[in-house]
C-alpha positions in Angstrom: 32.4 -9.5 -7.2 31.9 -12.7 -9.0 31.9 -12.9 -12.7 27.9 -13.7 -12.8 27.1 -10.8 -10.7 29.2 -8.8 -12.8 27.2 -9.5 -16.0 23.8 -9.1 -14.0 24.7 -6.0 -12.6 25.7 -4.5 -15.7 22.6 -5.8 -17.4 20.4 -4.1 -14.8 22.1 -0.9 -14.5 21.8 -0.8 -18.7 18.4 -1.8 -18.7 16.9 0.7 -16.0 17.6 3.6 -18.6 15.5 1.9 -21.1 11.6 2.0 -21.7 10.2 -1.0 -19.3 8.5 -2.5 -22.8 12.2 -3.1 -24.2 14.2 -4.1 -21.0 13.8 -7.9 -21.5 15.1 -8.1 -25.1 17.8 -5.8 -24.4 18.8 -7.7 -21.1 18.7 -10.8 -23.0 20.5 -9.6 -26.3 23.4 -8.2 -23.7 23.6 -11.2 -21.8 24.3 -13.0 -25.0 26.5 -10.7 -26.4 28.9 -10.6 -23.1 29.1 -14.3 -22.9 29.9 -14.6 -26.7 32.6 -12.1 -26.5 33.9 -13.2 -23.4 34.5 -17.0 -25.0 35.5 -15.5 -28.6 38.4 -13.5 -27.3 39.4 -15.8 -24.1 39.1 -12.5 -22.1 38.0 -12.2 -18.6 34.7 -10.8 -18.0 35.5 -7.6 -16.1 37.8 -6.9 -19.8 34.5 -7.3 -21.7 32.6 -5.1 -19.7 35.3 -2.3 -19.4 35.3 -2.2 -23.0 31.6 -1.8 -23.5 32.0 1.2 -21.0 29.5 3.2 -19.0 25.9 1.4 -18.7 24.2 5.0 -19.5 26.2 5.5 -22.4 25.4 2.0 -23.7 22.1 2.3 -23.2 21.6 5.7 -25.0 22.4 3.7 -28.0 20.0 1.2 -27.1 17.0 3.5 -26.7 14.7 4.6 -29.6 15.3 8.3 -28.5 18.8 9.0 -27.1 19.3 12.0 -25.0 20.1 14.6 -28.0 20.0 17.8 -25.9 22.3 16.6 -23.3 24.6 13.9 -24.5 25.4 10.4 -23.1 28.5 11.7 -21.4 26.5 14.3 -19.2 23.1 12.6 -19.1 23.7 10.1 -16.5 25.0 13.1 -14.0 22.1 15.1 -15.4 19.3 12.9 -14.5 20.9 11.9 -11.0 21.3 15.7 -10.2 17.7 16.4 -11.3 15.9 13.2 -9.6 17.8 14.3 -6.4 16.7 17.7 -6.4 13.1 16.8 -7.1 12.9 13.8 -4.7 14.9 15.2 -1.9 15.6 18.7 -1.7 12.2 19.8 -2.9 10.3 17.9 -0.8 12.5 19.2 2.2 11.9 23.1 1.0 7.8 22.5 0.6 7.8 20.8 4.4 9.6 23.5 5.5 7.3 26.1 4.1 4.3 24.3 5.8 5.9 24.1 8.9 6.7 28.1 8.7 2.9 29.0 7.4 1.4 26.7 10.3 3.5 28.4 12.7 2.2 32.0 11.5 -1.0 30.8 12.2 -2.4 29.6 8.9 -4.7 26.3 8.8 -2.8 22.8 7.6 -5.3 23.3 4.6 -4.0 26.8 3.6 -0.4 25.7 4.4 -0.7 22.6 1.9 -2.1 24.6 -0.8 1.0 27.1 -0.4 3.2 23.9 -0.6 1.7 22.5 -3.5 1.8 25.9 -5.5 5.4 26.0 -4.3 6.3 22.7 -5.5 5.1 23.5 -8.8 6.7 26.4 -9.3 9.9 25.9 -7.8 10.0 22.2 -9.5 9.4 23.6 -12.8 12.1 26.2 -12.2 14.8 23.6 -10.8 14.2 21.2 -14.2 14.6 24.6 -16.6 17.4 26.0 -15.0 19.5 22.8 -14.6 18.3 21.4 -18.1 19.6 24.9 -19.9 23.0 24.5 -17.5 23.8 21.0 -18.7 23.0 21.9 -22.5 25.3 25.0 -22.2 28.1 22.6 -20.7 27.3 20.1 -23.4 27.6 23.0 -25.9 30.8 24.0 -25.1 32.5 20.5 -24.8 31.7 19.6 -28.0 32.9 22.9 -29.3 36.2 22.2 -27.6 36.1 18.5 -28.5 36.1 17.7 -25.1 34.8 15.1 -23.0 32.7 15.0 -19.8 34.4 12.1 -18.4 36.7 12.9 -16.1 38.4 8.9 -16.0 37.5 5.9 -17.6 34.4 3.7 -16.4 35.1 0.3 -14.8 33.2 -2.4 -13.4 33.9 -1.3 -9.9 31.7 1.5 -10.7 28.7 -0.5 -10.8 26.3 -0.2 -7.7 26.0 -3.0 -5.2 23.2 -5.5 -6.2 19.7 -5.1 -5.9 18.5 -6.3 -2.4 15.3 -8.0 -3.5 14.7 -9.7 -0.3 14.7 -6.9 1.7 12.7 -5.0 -0.6 9.9 -7.9 -0.7 10.0 -8.0 3.3 9.3 -4.0 3.4 6.3 -4.3 0.6 5.1 -7.2 2.7 5.3 -5.3 5.8 3.6 -2.3 4.1 0.9 -4.4 3.0 0.1 -5.8 6.0 0.1 -2.5 7.9 -2.1 -0.9 5.9 -4.5 -4.0 5.4 -4.7 -4.0 9.2 -5.6 -0.4 9.4 -8.3 -1.0 6.9 -9.4 -3.9 9.0 -9.7 -1.8 12.0 -11.5 1.4 10.6 -14.4 -1.1 9.3 -14.3 -3.3 13.1 -14.6 -0.3 14.9 -17.7 1.0 12.8 -19.3 -2.1 13.1 -18.2 -3.2 16.7 -18.6 0.1 18.1 -15.9 -0.7 21.0 -15.9 2.4 23.2 -18.5 2.3 25.8 -20.2 5.8 26.7 -21.9 4.9 29.9 -24.6 2.2 28.9 -24.1 3.0 25.2 -21.7 1.7 22.6 -19.8 4.1 20.3 -17.3 4.2 17.6 -14.1 5.8 18.2 -13.7 7.6 14.7 -16.7 10.1 13.9 -19.6 8.5 12.6 -20.4 11.5 10.2 -17.1 10.4 8.4 -19.3 7.5 6.7 -21.1 10.0 5.0 -18.2 11.4 3.2 -14.7 11.4 3.6 -14.3 7.7 4.9 -14.7 6.2 1.4 -11.3 7.7 0.0 -9.6 6.9 2.4 -10.7 3.2 2.7 -10.6 3.1 -1.1 -6.8 4.5 -1.0 -6.1 2.0 1.9 -7.4 -1.1 -0.1 -5.2 0.1 -3.2 -2.0 0.3 -1.4 -2.6 -2.9 0.2 -3.6 -4.4 -3.8 -0.7 -2.7 -5.3 2.0 -4.1 -2.8 0.6 -7.5 -2.9 0.9 -7.0 -7.2 4.5 -6.0 -6.7 5.1 -9.0 -4.4 3.9 -11.4 -7.4 5.7 -9.4 -10.3 9.1 -8.9 -8.0 9.6 -5.6 -9.6 8.5 -2.1 -9.3 7.7 -0.3 -12.7 7.1 3.4 -13.1 3.7 2.6 -13.9 2.9 0.7 -10.8 4.9 3.2 -8.6 2.7 6.2 -10.2 -0.4 4.1 -9.3 0.9 3.4 -5.9 1.8 7.4 -5.4 -2.0 8.0 -6.4 -3.1 5.4 -3.8 -1.2 7.1 -1.2 -2.5 10.8 -2.4 -6.1 9.5 -2.4 -5.7 8.2 1.3 -3.5 10.6 2.8 -5.0 13.9 1.5 -8.1 13.2 3.3 -6.9 11.9 6.5 -4.6 15.1 6.7 -7.8 17.5 5.9 -10.2 15.4 8.3 -7.3 15.9 11.1 -6.7 19.8 10.4 -10.3 19.9 11.1 -10.4 17.9 14.2 -12.9 15.8 12.1 -11.6 12.3 13.0 -12.7 11.3 16.3 -16.3 11.0 17.7 -16.8 14.3 19.5 -18.6 12.6 22.3 -15.8 9.8 22.5 -13.3 12.2 22.7 -15.0 14.5 25.4 -15.5 11.3 27.5 -11.8 10.3 27.1 -10.3 13.4 27.7 -12.3 14.4 30.8 -13.9 17.7 31.8 -10.2 19.4 32.3 -8.4 18.8 29.3 -8.7 19.5 25.5 -6.5 17.9 22.7 -4.6 20.5 21.5 -4.4 21.8 17.8 -0.9 20.8 17.5 -1.7 17.2 17.9 -3.8 17.4 14.9 -1.6 19.5 12.4 1.6 17.3 13.5 -0.3 14.3 13.0 -1.8 15.5 9.7 1.8 16.6 8.4 3.4 13.1 10.0 0.7 11.2 7.6 1.6 13.5 4.6 5.4 13.1 4.9 5.2 9.2 5.7 2.8 8.9 2.1 4.8 11.0 0.4 8.1 9.3 1.1 6.7 5.8 0.2 5.7 7.1 -3.0 9.0 8.5 -3.5 10.4 5.3 -2.5 8.7 3.5 -5.0 9.8 5.5 -7.9 13.3 5.3 -6.7 13.1 1.4 -6.8 11.4 1.2 -10.1 14.4 3.0 -11.6 16.8 0.5 -10.1 
């Protein structure tokens, strides 16, 4: 762990708790403060950072609206727990509920509706109960003059360096994949690559071009554009991640609906491809629809995590 990496990792961990429009100024100020303190005292960088304390506590002093209901000692733990519950436990519960509803004979649309209702209800309950619990603990600790910290913070507690190269490669892969999918959809519409006897046909249902295909194409184009924007800016911000999540929703929700209604493929092409003795099972459409939703949700959650550092 080199000195320079210590400073950059500490600064990164501080500013990720601060509003985006203040991050650059505070980052520059922190770097200058650390360098000046090291030079003035003749101390090591590790000693200076240890004295400055936990990044989240320092960020609370820099922020315009430091947390009041939950103080800086407990706030980092509270935030990590809440983000973890909302980004992992809640989606898993929603997915399990959808699978149970489908197993009970409900349509994919009804299962999605039930899962959305559950996410809103349970998510609100999670936020309320976790916040109340931490507020009570905070109040109790202050009454007793206690501290929530079990041990002193040290630079060893800093997370591993952000691997920007790997993130950039993943973003580029996502952009290429969604661009390829966009091109293939348009190509099969224009080229009509499937042969039905002497005629040529699209693989996807031509009726989609009267409605559902347009939000799908719009969502794909949005995903590609946002990934390319991220490659130029080098960082995901929360607003950019939010628009990215909206683009995935615009793409994935219509695809899942079209799949659940067996409307994706040209019926004539599907009949010719399957032959007279076989029919594509409902499970194929349902599982594929759930997979599309799961992958898009996973990508959206990943970008939010990257935006938060």
